[in-house]
mmCIF file as gemmi writes it, N, C-alpha and C atoms, coordinates in Angstrom:
data_model
loop_
_atom_site.group_PDB
_atom_site.id
_atom_site.type_symbol
_atom_site.label_atom_id
_atom_site.label_alt_id
_atom_site.label_comp_id
_atom_site.label_asym_id
_atom_site.label_entity_id
_atom_site.label_seq_id
_atom_site.pdbx_PDB_ins_code
_atom_site.Cartn_x
_atom_site.Cartn_y
_atom_site.Cartn_z
_atom_site.occupancy
_atom_site.B_iso_or_equiv
_atom_site.pdbx_formal_charge
_atom_site.auth_seq_id
_atom_site.auth_asym_id
_atom_site.pdbx_PDB_model_num
ATOM 1 N N . MET Axp A 1 ? -6.37 13.384 -23.714 1 0 ? 1 A 1
ATOM 2 C CA . MET Axp A 1 ? -5.738 12.181 -23.598 1 0 ? 1 A 1
ATOM 3 C C . MET Axp A 1 ? -6.527 10.837 -24.097 1 0 ? 1 A 1
ATOM 4 N N . GLY Axp A 2 ? -5.952 10.132 -24.81 1 0 ? 2 A 1
ATOM 5 C CA . GLY Axp A 2 ? -7.32 8.898 -25.261 1 0 ? 2 A 1
ATOM 6 C C . GLY Axp A 2 ? -6.869 7.908 -24.177 1 0 ? 2 A 1
ATOM 7 N N . ILE Axp A 3 ? -7.834 6.615 -24.721 1 0 ? 3 A 1
ATOM 8 C CA . ILE Axp A 3 ? -7.662 5.631 -23.712 1 0 ? 3 A 1
ATOM 9 C C . ILE Axp A 3 ? -7.022 4.607 -24.019 1 0 ? 3 A 1
ATOM 10 N N . ILE Axp A 4 ? -5.687 4.664 -24.966 1 0 ? 4 A 1
ATOM 11 C CA . ILE Axp A 4 ? -4.466 3.813 -25.054 1 0 ? 4 A 1
ATOM 12 C C . ILE Axp A 4 ? -3.781 4.379 -23.865 1 0 ? 4 A 1
ATOM 13 N N . GLY Axp A 5 ? -3.921 6.082 -23.595 1 0 ? 5 A 1
ATOM 14 C CA . GLY Axp A 5 ? -2.955 6.688 -22.503 1 0 ? 5 A 1
ATOM 15 C C . GLY Axp A 5 ? -3.273 6.69 -21.42 1 0 ? 5 A 1
ATOM 16 N N . TRP Axp A 6 ? -4.947 6.289 -21 1 0 ? 6 A 1
ATOM 17 C CA . TRP Axp A 6 ? -5.368 6.198 -20.103 1 0 ? 6 A 1
ATOM 18 C C . TRP Axp A 6 ? -5.028 4.659 -19.085 1 0 ? 6 A 1
ATOM 19 N N . ILE Axp A 7 ? -4.874 3.405 -20.233 1 0 ? 7 A 1
ATOM 20 C CA . ILE Axp A 7 ? -4.572 2.335 -20.016 1 0 ? 7 A 1
ATOM 21 C C . ILE Axp A 7 ? -3.324 2.434 -19.371 1 0 ? 7 A 1
ATOM 22 N N . VAL Axp A 8 ? -1.942 2.905 -20.443 1 0 ? 8 A 1
ATOM 23 C CA . VAL Axp A 8 ? -1.054 3.006 -19.919 1 0 ? 8 A 1
ATOM 24 C C . VAL Axp A 8 ? -0.55 3.864 -19.024 1 0 ? 8 A 1
ATOM 25 N N . LEU Axp A 9 ? -1.059 4.946 -18.451 1 0 ? 9 A 1
ATOM 26 C CA . LEU Axp A 9 ? -0.836 5.753 -17.359 1 0 ? 9 A 1
ATOM 27 C C . LEU Axp A 9 ? -1.335 4.714 -15.865 1 0 ? 9 A 1
ATOM 28 N N . GLY Axp A 10 ? -2.732 4.322 -16.197 1 0 ? 10 A 1
ATOM 29 C CA . GLY Axp A 10 ? -2.866 3.399 -15.269 1 0 ? 10 A 1
ATOM 30 C C . GLY Axp A 10 ? -2.466 2.43 -14.775 1 0 ? 10 A 1
ATOM 31 N N . PHE Axp A 11 ? -1.929 1.385 -15.644 1 0 ? 11 A 1
ATOM 32 C CA . PHE Axp A 11 ? -0.773 0.31 -15.336 1 0 ? 11 A 1
ATOM 33 C C . PHE Axp A 11 ? 0.124 0.852 -14.847 1 0 ? 11 A 1
ATOM 34 N N . LEU Axp A 12 ? 0.999 2 -15.42 1 0 ? 12 A 1
ATOM 35 C CA . LEU Axp A 12 ? 2.384 2.479 -14.652 1 0 ? 12 A 1
ATOM 36 C C . LEU Axp A 12 ? 1.924 3.299 -13.514 1 0 ? 12 A 1
ATOM 37 N N . ALA Axp A 13 ? 1.109 3.762 -13.414 1 0 ? 13 A 1
ATOM 38 C CA . ALA Axp A 13 ? 0.378 4.383 -11.659 1 0 ? 13 A 1
ATOM 39 C C . ALA Axp A 13 ? 0.39 3.531 -11.078 1 0 ? 13 A 1
ATOM 40 N N . GLY Axp A 14 ? -0.622 2.31 -11.149 1 0 ? 14 A 1
ATOM 41 C CA . GLY Axp A 14 ? -0.769 1.293 -10.162 1 0 ? 14 A 1
ATOM 42 C C . GLY Axp A 14 ? 0.876 0.397 -9.841 1 0 ? 14 A 1
ATOM 43 N N . VAL Axp A 15 ? 1.499 0.532 -10.883 1 0 ? 15 A 1
ATOM 44 C CA . VAL Axp A 15 ? 2.795 -0.312 -10.533 1 0 ? 15 A 1
ATOM 45 C C . VAL Axp A 15 ? 3.83 -0.066 -9.397 1 0 ? 15 A 1
ATOM 46 N N . ILE Axp A 16 ? 3.548 1.673 -10.079 1 0 ? 16 A 1
ATOM 47 C CA . ILE Axp A 16 ? 4.31 2.58 -8.801 1 0 ? 16 A 1
ATOM 48 C C . ILE Axp A 16 ? 3.837 2.729 -7.268 1 0 ? 16 A 1
ATOM 49 N N . ALA Axp A 17 ? 2.35 2.44 -7.494 1 0 ? 17 A 1
ATOM 50 C CA . ALA Axp A 17 ? 1.647 3.068 -6.168 1 0 ? 17 A 1
ATOM 51 C C . ALA Axp A 17 ? 1.954 1.223 -5.521 1 0 ? 17 A 1
ATOM 52 N N . LYS Axp A 18 ? 1.793 0.628 -6.002 1 0 ? 18 A 1
ATOM 53 C CA . LYS Axp A 18 ? 2.101 -1.045 -5.379 1 0 ? 18 A 1
ATOM 54 C C . LYS Axp A 18 ? 3.608 -0.937 -4.68 1 0 ? 18 A 1
ATOM 55 N N . ARG Axp A 19 ? 4.354 -0.509 -5.28 1 0 ? 19 A 1
ATOM 56 C CA . ARG Axp A 19 ? 5.81 -0.604 -5.38 1 0 ? 19 A 1
ATOM 57 C C . ARG Axp A 19 ? 5.733 0.642 -3.801 1 0 ? 19 A 1
ATOM 58 N N . LEU Axp A 20 ? 5.352 1.995 -3.568 1 0 ? 20 A 1
ATOM 59 C CA . LEU Axp A 20 ? 5.271 2.551 -2.492 1 0 ? 20 A 1
ATOM 60 C C . LEU Axp A 20 ? 4.408 2.103 -1.412 1 0 ? 20 A 1
ATOM 61 N N . VAL Axp A 21 ? 3.533 1.436 -1.705 1 0 ? 21 A 1
ATOM 62 C CA . VAL Axp A 21 ? 2.535 0.993 -0.744 1 0 ? 21 A 1
ATOM 63 C C . VAL Axp A 21 ? 2.892 -1.009 -0.552 1 0 ? 21 A 1
ATOM 64 N N . ARG Axp A 22 ? 3.739 -1.059 0.172 1 0 ? 22 A 1
ATOM 65 C CA . ARG Axp A 22 ? 4.442 -2.528 0.085 1 0 ? 22 A 1
ATOM 66 C C . ARG Axp A 22 ? 3.018 -3.214 1.103 1 0 ? 22 A 1
ATOM 67 N N . GLY Axp A 23 ? 3.049 -4.364 0.163 1 0 ? 23 A 1
ATOM 68 C CA . GLY Axp A 23 ? 1.923 -5.691 0.65 1 0 ? 23 A 1
ATOM 69 C C . GLY Axp A 23 ? 1.808 -6.409 -0.29 1 0 ? 23 A 1
ATOM 70 N N . ASP Axp A 24 ? 1.23 -7.273 0.357 1 0 ? 24 A 1
ATOM 71 C CA . ASP Axp A 24 ? 0.909 -8.419 -0.57 1 0 ? 24 A 1
ATOM 72 C C . ASP Axp A 24 ? -0.455 -8.894 -1.041 1 0 ? 24 A 1
ATOM 73 N N . GLU Axp A 25 ? -1.049 -7.975 -1.732 1 0 ? 25 A 1
ATOM 74 C CA . GLU Axp A 25 ? -2.044 -7.699 -2.471 1 0 ? 25 A 1
ATOM 75 C C . GLU Axp A 25 ? -2.562 -8.887 -3.38 1 0 ? 25 A 1
ATOM 76 N N . GLY Axp A 26 ? -1.531 -9.341 -3.748 1 0 ? 26 A 1
ATOM 77 C CA . GLY Axp A 26 ? -1.333 -10.067 -4.947 1 0 ? 26 A 1
ATOM 78 C C . GLY Axp A 26 ? -2.331 -9.722 -6.151 1 0 ? 26 A 1
ATOM 79 N N . LEU Axp A 27 ? -2.333 -8.581 -6.514 1 0 ? 27 A 1
ATOM 80 C CA . LEU Axp A 27 ? -3.44 -8.182 -7.593 1 0 ? 27 A 1
ATOM 81 C C . LEU Axp A 27 ? -2.15 -8.263 -8.931 1 0 ? 27 A 1
ATOM 82 N N . GLY Axp A 28 ? -3.386 -8.849 -9.797 1 0 ? 28 A 1
ATOM 83 C CA . GLY Axp A 28 ? -2.654 -8.975 -11.528 1 0 ? 28 A 1
ATOM 84 C C . GLY Axp A 28 ? -2.579 -8.112 -12.173 1 0 ? 28 A 1
ATOM 85 N N . ILE Axp A 29 ? -2.057 -7.946 -13.243 1 0 ? 29 A 1
ATOM 86 C CA . ILE Axp A 29 ? -1.951 -6.986 -14.17 1 0 ? 29 A 1
ATOM 87 C C . ILE Axp A 29 ? -3.266 -6.082 -14.673 1 0 ? 29 A 1
ATOM 88 N N . VAL Axp A 30 ? -4.215 -6.776 -14.659 1 0 ? 30 A 1
ATOM 89 C CA . VAL Axp A 30 ? -5.519 -6.371 -15.153 1 0 ? 30 A 1
ATOM 90 C C . VAL Axp A 30 ? -5.714 -5.145 -13.739 1 0 ? 30 A 1
ATOM 91 N N . LEU Axp A 31 ? -6.195 -5.634 -12.507 1 0 ? 31 A 1
ATOM 92 C CA . LEU Axp A 31 ? -6.362 -5.362 -11.332 1 0 ? 31 A 1
ATOM 93 C C . LEU Axp A 31 ? -5.352 -3.969 -11.402 1 0 ? 31 A 1
ATOM 94 N N . THR Axp A 32 ? -4.294 -4.394 -11.407 1 0 ? 32 A 1
ATOM 95 C CA . THR Axp A 32 ? -3.081 -3.086 -11.332 1 0 ? 32 A 1
ATOM 96 C C . THR Axp A 32 ? -3.568 -1.881 -11.868 1 0 ? 32 A 1
ATOM 97 N N . THR Axp A 33 ? -3.778 -2.1 -13.249 1 0 ? 33 A 1
ATOM 98 C CA . THR Axp A 33 ? -4.26 -1.137 -14.072 1 0 ? 33 A 1
ATOM 99 C C . THR Axp A 33 ? -5.143 -0.815 -14.094 1 0 ? 33 A 1
ATOM 100 N N . ALA Axp A 34 ? -6.574 -1.413 -13.375 1 0 ? 34 A 1
ATOM 101 C CA . ALA Axp A 34 ? -7.979 -0.571 -12.737 1 0 ? 34 A 1
ATOM 102 C C . ALA Axp A 34 ? -7.78 0.374 -11.55 1 0 ? 34 A 1
ATOM 103 N N . LEU Axp A 35 ? -6.509 -0.344 -10.76 1 0 ? 35 A 1
ATOM 104 C CA . LEU Axp A 35 ? -6.325 0.127 -9.983 1 0 ? 35 A 1
ATOM 105 C C . LEU Axp A 35 ? -5.756 1.76 -10.223 1 0 ? 35 A 1
ATOM 106 N N . GLY Axp A 36 ? -4.515 1.876 -10.815 1 0 ? 36 A 1
ATOM 107 C CA . GLY Axp A 36 ? -3.939 2.697 -11.445 1 0 ? 36 A 1
ATOM 108 C C . GLY Axp A 36 ? -5.154 3.989 -12.239 1 0 ? 36 A 1
ATOM 109 N N . ILE Axp A 37 ? -6.401 3.766 -13.427 1 0 ? 37 A 1
ATOM 110 C CA . ILE Axp A 37 ? -7.038 3.969 -14.111 1 0 ? 37 A 1
ATOM 111 C C . ILE Axp A 37 ? -8.049 4.589 -12.837 1 0 ? 37 A 1
ATOM 112 N N . VAL Axp A 38 ? -8.765 4.06 -11.711 1 0 ? 38 A 1
ATOM 113 C CA . VAL Axp A 38 ? -9.614 4.472 -11.022 1 0 ? 38 A 1
ATOM 114 C C . VAL Axp A 38 ? -8.79 5.597 -10.085 1 0 ? 38 A 1
ATOM 115 N N . GLY Axp A 39 ? -7.488 5.05 -9.425 1 0 ? 39 A 1
ATOM 116 C CA . GLY Axp A 39 ? -6.7 6.073 -8.88 1 0 ? 39 A 1
ATOM 117 C C . GLY Axp A 39 ? -6.128 7.297 -9.084 1 0 ? 39 A 1
ATOM 118 N N . GLY Axp A 40 ? -5.93 7.191 -10.792 1 0 ? 40 A 1
ATOM 119 C CA . GLY Axp A 40 ? -6.24 8.38 -11.472 1 0 ? 40 A 1
ATOM 120 C C . GLY Axp A 40 ? -6.923 9.251 -11.217 1 0 ? 40 A 1
ATOM 121 N N . VAL Axp A 41 ? -8.321 8.969 -11.792 1 0 ? 41 A 1
ATOM 122 C CA . VAL Axp A 41 ? -9.287 9.632 -11.589 1 0 ? 41 A 1
ATOM 123 C C . VAL Axp A 41 ? -10.229 10.314 -10.526 1 0 ? 41 A 1
ATOM 124 N N . LEU Axp A 42 ? -9.669 9.282 -9.131 1 0 ? 42 A 1
ATOM 125 C CA . LEU Axp A 42 ? -9.729 9.595 -7.975 1 0 ? 42 A 1
ATOM 126 C C . LEU Axp A 42 ? -9.067 11.157 -7.718 1 0 ? 42 A 1
ATOM 127 N N . GLY Axp A 43 ? -7.765 11.187 -8.103 1 0 ? 43 A 1
ATOM 128 C CA . GLY Axp A 43 ? -6.917 12.007 -7.603 1 0 ? 43 A 1
ATOM 129 C C . GLY Axp A 43 ? -6.737 13.223 -8.532 1 0 ? 43 A 1
ATOM 130 N N . GLY Axp A 44 ? -7.348 12.952 -9.272 1 0 ? 44 A 1
ATOM 131 C CA . GLY Axp A 44 ? -8.049 14.067 -10.103 1 0 ? 44 A 1
ATOM 132 C C . GLY Axp A 44 ? -9.097 14.891 -10.119 1 0 ? 44 A 1
ATOM 133 N N . VAL Axp A 45 ? -9.786 14.237 -9.965 1 0 ? 45 A 1
ATOM 134 C CA . VAL Axp A 45 ? -11.319 14.805 -8.903 1 0 ? 45 A 1
ATOM 135 C C . VAL Axp A 45 ? -10.916 15.412 -7.693 1 0 ? 45 A 1
ATOM 136 N N . ILE Axp A 46 ? -9.941 14.8 -7.155 1 0 ? 46 A 1
ATOM 137 C CA . ILE Axp A 46 ? -9.631 15.397 -5.429 1 0 ? 46 A 1
ATOM 138 C C . ILE Axp A 46 ? -8.962 16.799 -5.535 1 0 ? 46 A 1
ATOM 139 N N . ALA Axp A 47 ? -8.031 16.853 -6.315 1 0 ? 47 A 1
ATOM 140 C CA . ALA Axp A 47 ? -7.043 17.842 -6.794 1 0 ? 47 A 1
ATOM 141 C C . ALA Axp A 47 ? -7.559 18.815 -7.931 1 0 ? 47 A 1
ATOM 142 N N . THR Axp A 48 ? -8.753 18.579 -8.197 1 0 ? 48 A 1
ATOM 143 C CA . THR Axp A 48 ? -9.607 19.775 -8.735 1 0 ? 48 A 1
ATOM 144 C C . THR Axp A 48 ? -10.393 20.537 -8.187 1 0 ? 48 A 1
ATOM 145 N N . ALA Axp A 49 ? -11.056 19.529 -6.942 1 0 ? 49 A 1
ATOM 146 C CA . ALA Axp A 49 ? -11.853 19.977 -5.648 1 0 ? 49 A 1
ATOM 147 C C . ALA Axp A 49 ? -11.295 20.972 -4.99 1 0 ? 49 A 1
ATOM 148 N N . VAL Axp A 50 ? -9.861 20.649 -4.216 1 0 ? 50 A 1
ATOM 149 C CA . VAL Axp A 50 ? -9.191 21.214 -3.449 1 0 ? 50 A 1
ATOM 150 C C . VAL Axp A 50 ? -8.478 22.68 -4.639 1 0 ? 50 A 1
ATOM 151 N N . GLY Axp A 51 ? -8.594 22.885 -5.646 1 0 ? 51 A 1
ATOM 152 C CA . GLY Axp A 51 ? -8.323 23.942 -6.435 1 0 ? 51 A 1
ATOM 153 C C . GLY Axp A 51 ? -6.693 24.056 -6.833 1 0 ? 51 A 1
ATOM 154 N N . PHE Axp A 52 ? -6.445 22.639 -7.301 1 0 ? 52 A 1
ATOM 155 C CA . PHE Axp A 52 ? -4.996 22.585 -8.175 1 0 ? 52 A 1
ATOM 156 C C . PHE Axp A 52 ? -5.295 22.773 -9.367 1 0 ? 52 A 1
ATOM 157 N N . GLY Axp A 53 ? -6.546 23.367 -10.422 1 0 ? 53 A 1
ATOM 158 C CA . GLY Axp A 53 ? -6.417 23.202 -11.433 1 0 ? 53 A 1
ATOM 159 C C . GLY Axp A 53 ? -7.098 21.495 -12.176 1 0 ? 53 A 1
ATOM 160 N N . ASP Axp A 54 ? -6.967 21.535 -13.188 1 0 ? 54 A 1
ATOM 161 C CA . ASP Axp A 54 ? -6.877 19.789 -13.767 1 0 ? 54 A 1
ATOM 162 C C . ASP Axp A 54 ? -5.804 19.246 -13.995 1 0 ? 54 A 1
ATOM 163 N N . PRO Axp A 55 ? -5.46 17.874 -13.203 1 0 ? 55 A 1
ATOM 164 C CA . PRO Axp A 55 ? -4.283 17.559 -13.083 1 0 ? 55 A 1
ATOM 165 C C . PRO Axp A 55 ? -4.178 16.33 -14.385 1 0 ? 55 A 1
ATOM 166 N N . ILE Axp A 56 ? -5.172 15.924 -14.815 1 0 ? 56 A 1
ATOM 167 C CA . ILE Axp A 56 ? -5.607 14.344 -15.342 1 0 ? 56 A 1
ATOM 168 C C . ILE Axp A 56 ? -5.792 15.38 -17.145 1 0 ? 56 A 1
ATOM 169 N N . ASP Axp A 57 ? -4.754 15.993 -17.54 1 0 ? 57 A 1
ATOM 170 C CA . ASP Axp A 57 ? -5.112 16.528 -18.436 1 0 ? 57 A 1
ATOM 171 C C . ASP Axp A 57 ? -3.93 15.931 -20.044 1 0 ? 57 A 1
ATOM 172 N N . GLU Axp A 58 ? -2.688 16.13 -19.533 1 0 ? 58 A 1
ATOM 173 C CA . GLU Axp A 58 ? -1.931 15.618 -20.474 1 0 ? 58 A 1
ATOM 174 C C . GLU Axp A 58 ? -0.895 14.24 -19.854 1 0 ? 58 A 1
ATOM 175 N N . PHE Axp A 59 ? -0.604 13.578 -21.072 1 0 ? 59 A 1
ATOM 176 C CA . PHE Axp A 59 ? 0.337 12.286 -20.241 1 0 ? 59 A 1
ATOM 177 C C . PHE Axp A 59 ? 1.557 12.464 -19.722 1 0 ? 59 A 1
ATOM 178 N N . PHE Axp A 60 ? 2.297 13.706 -20.904 1 0 ? 60 A 1
ATOM 179 C CA . PHE Axp A 60 ? 3.382 14.006 -19.998 1 0 ? 60 A 1
ATOM 180 C C . PHE Axp A 60 ? 3.265 14.938 -19.203 1 0 ? 60 A 1
ATOM 181 N N . ASP Axp A 61 ? 2.483 15.362 -18.199 1 0 ? 61 A 1
ATOM 182 C CA . ASP Axp A 61 ? 2.649 16.582 -17.332 1 0 ? 61 A 1
ATOM 183 C C . ASP Axp A 61 ? 3.095 15.852 -15.871 1 0 ? 61 A 1
ATOM 184 N N . LEU Axp A 62 ? 3.973 16.493 -14.961 1 0 ? 62 A 1
ATOM 185 C CA . LEU Axp A 62 ? 4.009 15.787 -13.597 1 0 ? 62 A 1
ATOM 186 C C . LEU Axp A 62 ? 2.679 15.75 -12.782 1 0 ? 62 A 1
ATOM 187 N N . SER Axp A 63 ? 1.991 16.692 -13.132 1 0 ? 63 A 1
ATOM 188 C CA . SER Axp A 63 ? 0.777 16.794 -12.161 1 0 ? 63 A 1
ATOM 189 C C . SER Axp A 63 ? -0.208 15.641 -12.443 1 0 ? 63 A 1
ATOM 190 N N . THR Axp A 64 ? -0.155 15.424 -13.868 1 0 ? 64 A 1
ATOM 191 C CA . THR Axp A 64 ? -0.873 14.001 -14.131 1 0 ? 64 A 1
ATOM 192 C C . THR Axp A 64 ? -0.491 13.049 -13.456 1 0 ? 64 A 1
ATOM 193 N N . TRP Axp A 65 ? 0.824 12.688 -13.432 1 0 ? 65 A 1
ATOM 194 C CA . TRP Axp A 65 ? 1.321 11.325 -12.749 1 0 ? 65 A 1
ATOM 195 C C . TRP Axp A 65 ? 1.252 11.252 -11.127 1 0 ? 65 A 1
ATOM 196 N N . ALA Axp A 66 ? 1.495 12.732 -10.804 1 0 ? 66 A 1
ATOM 197 C CA . ALA Axp A 66 ? 1.139 12.595 -9.26 1 0 ? 66 A 1
ATOM 198 C C . ALA Axp A 66 ? -0.022 12.56 -8.944 1 0 ? 66 A 1
ATOM 199 N N . ALA Axp A 67 ? -0.972 13.222 -9.432 1 0 ? 67 A 1
ATOM 200 C CA . ALA Axp A 67 ? -2.339 12.285 -9.152 1 0 ? 67 A 1
ATOM 201 C C . ALA Axp A 67 ? -2.584 11.321 -9.303 1 0 ? 67 A 1
ATOM 202 N N . ALA Axp A 68 ? -2.276 10.819 -10.6 1 0 ? 68 A 1
ATOM 203 C CA . ALA Axp A 68 ? -2.418 9.279 -10.581 1 0 ? 68 A 1
ATOM 204 C C . ALA Axp A 68 ? -1.761 8.336 -9.507 1 0 ? 68 A 1
ATOM 205 N N . ILE Axp A 69 ? -0.808 8.691 -9.001 1 0 ? 69 A 1
ATOM 206 C CA . ILE Axp A 69 ? 0.278 7.587 -8.117 1 0 ? 69 A 1
ATOM 207 C C . ILE Axp A 69 ? -0.48 7.776 -6.773 1 0 ? 69 A 1
ATOM 208 N N . ILE Axp A 70 ? -0.927 9.028 -6.451 1 0 ? 70 A 1
ATOM 209 C CA . ILE Axp A 70 ? -1.353 9.613 -4.726 1 0 ? 70 A 1
ATOM 210 C C . ILE Axp A 70 ? -2.897 9.112 -5.218 1 0 ? 70 A 1
ATOM 211 N N . GLY Axp A 71 ? -3.424 8.761 -6.173 1 0 ? 71 A 1
ATOM 212 C CA . GLY Axp A 71 ? -4.973 8.467 -5.647 1 0 ? 71 A 1
ATOM 213 C C . GLY Axp A 71 ? -4.887 6.92 -6.152 1 0 ? 71 A 1
ATOM 214 N N . ALA Axp A 72 ? -3.794 6.553 -6.618 1 0 ? 72 A 1
ATOM 215 C CA . ALA Axp A 72 ? -3.714 5.035 -6.775 1 0 ? 72 A 1
ATOM 216 C C . ALA Axp A 72 ? -3.378 4.384 -5.072 1 0 ? 72 A 1
ATOM 217 N N . ALA Axp A 73 ? -2.419 5.16 -4.988 1 0 ? 73 A 1
ATOM 218 C CA . ALA Axp A 73 ? -1.674 4.735 -3.665 1 0 ? 73 A 1
ATOM 219 C C . ALA Axp A 73 ? -3.019 5.02 -2.23 1 0 ? 73 A 1
ATOM 220 N N . ALA Axp A 74 ? -3.609 5.586 -2.685 1 0 ? 74 A 1
ATOM 221 C CA . ALA Axp A 74 ? -4.84 5.953 -1.503 1 0 ? 74 A 1
ATOM 222 C C . ALA Axp A 74 ? -6.034 5.032 -1.845 1 0 ? 74 A 1
ATOM 223 N N . LEU Axp A 75 ? -6.139 4.432 -2.649 1 0 ? 75 A 1
ATOM 224 C CA . LEU Axp A 75 ? -7.161 3.793 -2.923 1 0 ? 75 A 1
ATOM 225 C C . LEU Axp A 75 ? -6.085 2.019 -2.815 1 0 ? 75 A 1
ATOM 226 N N . LEU Axp A 76 ? -4.768 1.988 -3.091 1 0 ? 76 A 1
ATOM 227 C CA . LEU Axp A 76 ? -4.581 0.85 -2.425 1 0 ? 76 A 1
ATOM 228 C C . LEU Axp A 76 ? -4.87 0.386 -0.963 1 0 ? 76 A 1
ATOM 229 N N . LEU Axp A 77 ? -4.227 1.634 -0.075 1 0 ? 77 A 1
ATOM 230 C CA . LEU Axp A 77 ? -4.793 1.717 1.535 1 0 ? 77 A 1
ATOM 231 C C . LEU Axp A 77 ? -5.656 1.351 1.6 1 0 ? 77 A 1
ATOM 232 N N . VAL Axp A 78 ? -7.038 2.136 1.123 1 0 ? 78 A 1
ATOM 233 C CA . VAL Axp A 78 ? -8.561 1.992 1.465 1 0 ? 78 A 1
ATOM 234 C C . VAL Axp A 78 ? -8.762 -0.091 0.994 1 0 ? 78 A 1
ATOM 235 N N . TRP Axp A 79 ? -8.358 -0.18 -0.18 1 0 ? 79 A 1
ATOM 236 C CA . TRP Axp A 79 ? -8.301 -1.569 -0.433 1 0 ? 79 A 1
ATOM 237 C C . TRP Axp A 79 ? -7.868 -2.706 0.511 1 0 ? 79 A 1
ATOM 238 N N . ARG Axp A 80 ? -6.471 -2.436 1.412 1 0 ? 80 A 1
ATOM 239 C CA . ARG Axp A 80 ? -6.156 -3.209 2.227 1 0 ? 80 A 1
ATOM 240 C C . ARG Axp A 80 ? -6.768 -3.043 3.537 1 0 ? 80 A 1
ATOM 241 N N . ALA Axp A 81 ? -7.121 -1.494 3.562 1 0 ? 81 A 1
ATOM 242 C CA . ALA Axp A 81 ? -8.4 -1.448 5.092 1 0 ? 81 A 1
ATOM 243 C C . ALA Axp A 81 ? -9.33 -2.533 4.996 1 0 ? 81 A 1
ATOM 244 N N . VAL Axp A 82 ? -10.176 -2.6 3.99 1 0 ? 82 A 1
ATOM 245 C CA . VAL Axp A 82 ? -11.291 -3.332 3.751 1 0 ? 82 A 1
ATOM 246 C C . VAL Axp A 82 ? -11.246 -4.699 3.774 1 0 ? 82 A 1
ATOM 247 N N . GLU Axp A 83 ? -10.033 -5.323 3.016 1 0 ? 83 A 1
ATOM 248 C CA . GLU Axp A 83 ? -9.284 -6.437 3.283 1 0 ? 83 A 1
ATOM 249 C C . GLU Axp A 83 ? -9.246 -7.054 4.853 1 0 ? 83 A 1
ATOM 250 N N . GLU Axp A 84 ? -8.518 -6.232 5.744 1 0 ? 84 A 1
ATOM 251 C CA . GLU Axp A 84 ? -8.464 -6.636 6.752 1 0 ? 84 A 1
ATOM 252 C C . GLU Axp A 84 ? -9.476 -6.634 7.691 1 0 ? 84 A 1
ATOM 253 N N . ARG Axp A 85 ? -10.315 -6.179 7.509 1 0 ? 85 A 1
ATOM 254 C CA . ARG Axp A 85 ? -12.09 -5.931 8.26 1 0 ? 85 A 1
ATOM 255 C C . ARG Axp A 85 ? -12.317 -7.661 7.958 1 0 ? 85 A 1
ATOM 256 N N . ARG Axp A 86 ? -12.187 -8.011 7.03 1 0 ? 86 A 1
ATOM 257 C CA . ARG Axp A 86 ? -12.814 -9.354 6.369 1 0 ? 86 A 1
ATOM 258 C C . ARG Axp A 86 ? -12.459 -10.341 7.102 1 0 ? 86 A 1
């Protein structure tokens, strides 16, 4: 998957994760995209470590989207926990 694919996947995964994990983080388009990209990488690394294969390989694969959305949602929950401690 190329860089454009990662950006599109990251943006859409970030938007979906923000919808699933309600809150008022106020992240803009750039931070939402970064959230999705980092969450996708995080989800892919965890899924590979657990033994689910390589989920971040094809753009139109369901496992790619699931790993990216779950990773972005987890990252968003961590973001919220850190912000609440401040």
